[in-house]
VEXZASE-661040 format. One record per residue (C-alpha): x negated, y negated, z; residue in one letter. Coordinates in pm, whole numbers, plus 50000, padded with zeros to 5 digits. Last residue first. Example, Ala and Ser with C-alpha at 12.3 -4.5 7.8 and 13.67 -1.06 7.14 Angstrom:
residues 2
486335010650714s/487705045050780a/
This chain:
residues 402
469104969850782k/470114997350489d/473534985350357y/475365005050117l/474815033950238e/474445031750565g/477985019450550l/479465047850415f/481415065650698s/482735101850651n/486435107750759g/488505123850940y/488065129351359e/486345096551399l/482885087851520a/482975057051790g/484235026751770l/480375006751708s/482064984651461f/480434993151187n/480695033051261e/484435025251278a/484605000950984i/483095029350811t/484745056350957a/488285039650850a/487295032950467i/485645071850466d/490075080150604a/490155077850198f/489575116750229t/487205132250060r/484405105249880r/484065109549469v/480595089149472g/479695061149649l/477025049349371e/475275017149340g/474734988249375a/472994958349653s/475374930449806c/473094893549866g/476884887449990k/478824920350009y/480394944049831c/482964978449834a/484294993349609i/486655024649629l/489165030849323p/492085054549411v/492355093649303y/495585103049234e/498895114849287r/501795091249151t/504405075749295h/507815074249093d/510035063248819t/509825090848603g/509075095648272k/505235082148259t/503395051148086t/504185030448490p/502015051348592d/502065049848990c/499455054549211g/498005059449543h/496895040249882d/494315019949640a/491125001849702t/489244965349748v/486434960749949i/484814934950078l/482134927850375l/481614897350559d/478184891450718a/476914859550475d/480544847850416k/482214854250146l/484184830749950l/482744836349571s/484054869649663i/487924853949709v/487624831749404l/485784862849119e/489224886149283l/491364859649199q/490244865248836g/490834894448776d/493794893448980l/495724878748693r/493984909148483e/496244933848706l/499174912248633a/498784911048340k/498624953048276a/501184955448508y/503604933548292g/502724952847996v/503134985148108s/506364976348309d/507695014548414n/509874998848655r/508455018048979h/504685005948825g/505304970148748y/507654951948983l/507234967049303s/503414987649243d/501704960049079f/503744936749286e/503164950449691v/499144941049706l/498444947050059n/495754932050249a/493524937950571m/491724916350748v/488974936251000l/487004925751312g/485174890251438e/487114861051318c/485354833951057n/488744816151011t/489364782950786e/488264792850389t/488334831850412l/491874835550628l/492614805950316r/491724829550044v/493414859950239v/496344842350243t/496284830249893e/495684864549823i/498804876649944g/500814846449827d/499224850549507d/500794890449471n/503994882549615s/506184875049927k/503834870950226t/503974884950568p/501044872350768y/500294893451087s/497524888051372k/497174914151651t/497554946051446i/496964981551635g/500324988251668r/502574967051434g/504864996351289s/501635005051104f/503105003450729i/505014970050895d/501904952351020s/500264958450646i/503034946950492k/501114913450371g/498074905450509v/497584921950849g/494884908351044v/492974928951280v/490854905551546e/488184924551789r/488834931852135g/487104965052127s/491254977452221r/492014959351838a/489344980051693l/490465006851807l/494055004151677e/493104991751413l/490765022851364v/493805045951400t/494835064551704l/497475093051624a/501485101951532p/501195066651335p/504825048651410e/507655061251183l/508055023350934s/510374999650904y/509974973150595d/511444945850476h/512804928050184r/513024891650190n/511354889149795p/515164886049673t/516064918249452r/518314902049145i/521804903949074f/522844887648699k/525484916448558g/527574910448873p/526594881249080s/523334863049206g/521254881249559i/519774908249672f/518294918749989p/516504949550049r/515904970950361v/513364995150366i/513945021350632v/509685042850644r/508915075850648g/511635096750708v/512175110151059a/515595127750932h/514215155651162e/513815141651469g/514545102951382i/516015083151114c/519335079551248v/519225057051583e/515725038351585r/514945033951203r/519055028751179v/519425009051439r/516084986351293k/517564982850916g/520864972551071i/519124943951315l/517734933750965y/520564932350765l/522244908451077e/519494886551020e/519644887450631l/523184879150642p/525394903450523v/527384895150208v/525724861050137e/522524884350088e/523894903649939h/522864943850072a/520714974649963a/519294996350271i/516865021550151q/516205046950295l/512225065350238v/510025094550221s/509595094749832d/511175108849521a/513815078049626s/516485071149798t/519745049649804y/522475034650042i/524225001149896i/526084987650264l/530064988350215s/530934952950253g/533734958550028t/534254931249713n/530754919249723v/529534962249805h/531654973349460n/529884939049270d/526424953549309g/527324995749237l/525834998648952e/523434968548844a/522514974649254i/521815004949208i/519964997748856e/517544973349033t/517095000449344g/515925031349136s/518385061749227a/518355090749419a/521415089949617k/523775075649879n/525565049349690g/528245034649927i/528195032150289v/531325020750525q/530604993050743r/530274995851084g/526854994151175t/526695016751488i/529025040251322a/528795038850943t/524935045650963i/525685073951197k/528385084250972e/526135085250652i/523555106950870m/525925134950932t/526695135350571a/523095143950478p/521305123450292f/521055120949948g/520435151049687d/516285140649649p/516505140549995y/513055138850088v/511465148050503p/508415135650547f/505165157750499p/502955176650744t/499465167750622f/499615130750692v/495405115450770p/495665090751057c/491845074750975g/493045040150868a/493215049950486m/495135078450604e/497215056950749w/497675036250424h/497835066550195g/500325084350437t/502395054750496t/502485044150108t/503415075949956d/502065107249765k/502345130250014g/500155158050194t/496855138550338s/493355150850211i/493405121749942e/490535116449666a/488345083549691m/487325069249431k/483685054449384g/481645019749355y/479024998549494w/479304962249374a/476494945349156i/477654972548882p/474404982648602k/476644981048237i/477485007548028d/480515017048139q/482834981847968r/486244972548080v/488194972047711g/489795008747785d/489585021448095i/487865051748192e/487195063648567t/484805046548824i/482025034048602c/484375016148454g/485494995248768l/481614988548840g/481794953349029l/481414941548648k/484304951148511e/486544943248830l/485554905248727t/485674908248429p/489344925948363l/490274922548026f/492654952647968l/492554974247626g/495024981047346g/498174977747589q/498805020347606s/495715025647621r/494865004247923a/498055011548110i/497245048248052n/493435046148207g/494645024048528l/497725047548626t/496225078448501n/498865105048478a/498405135448342g/499565162848615a/501785143948810d/504805166948897g/503575168949217y/501855205649220e/500515193848905a/498775166549018a/496705192249284d/493645183449060p/493835143749156m/495035124148844a/492895093048729g/492175058548910a/495915045949058g/495985012249112v/499695017049316s/499944991949608d/495934978449555l/494944975549888v/492174946149996v/490254955950277v/487974923650432v/486124939050672i/484194910550912r/481244907551162k/479444933850893f/475924950051028l/477454953151395a/475184950151685l/475254983151868k/477585000552130e/476365032552195e/479045061452081m/482265072452222v/483645103852073h/487225100351898v/489435131051793m/
């Protein structure tokens, strides 16, 4: 329930939330129930690589949130820092982002570890006119290596899933043109993945190349469920402010509450878009960016070396982002779940996520362990006088006592 409150002057004119997709900060107390005991994306990557070089995140307090080899704890951070627990039932991208926006998920999305039922496959064949191959839980890169040649020769769609609530459709761009593949994704979302089979996301996964050399392209597209309740994004848009999604943010929220969207192809593209928005615009509202490659390229592929390099690259880029903050900008850096590449599996891990908040001339301190990701939504709502949300407690007053 949203309670109306008297509007007052916003402390921050613009809030920029950068979501480091899958950069978890240690196993939650219930991690064992998800098969994730001992997971710690940041900590385990650092140990596996003999330490991480993250001077910017170190100054912001990352080492004070969880132990990370190479990142000092015995410093006085220049930002507010803490970590957030997830109250939703799940550990996926959709759940994490929805909770961050004030809409936790307490009924888990359906999963299909043994493949999708025949009724769903028959519907996909009927609406696309193409046969289906695969239909199992698999790594995306491995299944195109296994079935890509079959797909190229027959035109059949490669359908697969993972431990998460997703239905993924892989197709070669020269066999199924992108326009057709995107239409297939929309129709499968609208006509197949509904009711009891309403998975969190339908994802189309284009690839190119030849047998033995197939590679996925950055032209993926996600078709998410719509959030079941109002999010802070929608409330903010209704108030007349901008809500700018960078990366797959618009996909995750099915476009609801998004006033402008900038899809991106990579982490670098995402950061460059954020930099451009900070430099060229002065909007009032929210900029929310998802940097997906930590998850898609490194976490799911158990690539600790690549993950570590990507974190160190981001660290240098964050220095630039911070330098571009205007007087009334607030930067929040966080994550949506974990995906520890040092574990045996390739799926997401149930973890706390880091919470770092800073602004120009920032005071600094500890935000503690937040009960829910929805504390970010509550903070946004309080800043823009949107009313108290049903979930989450604002940390605005801890950041800035004006």
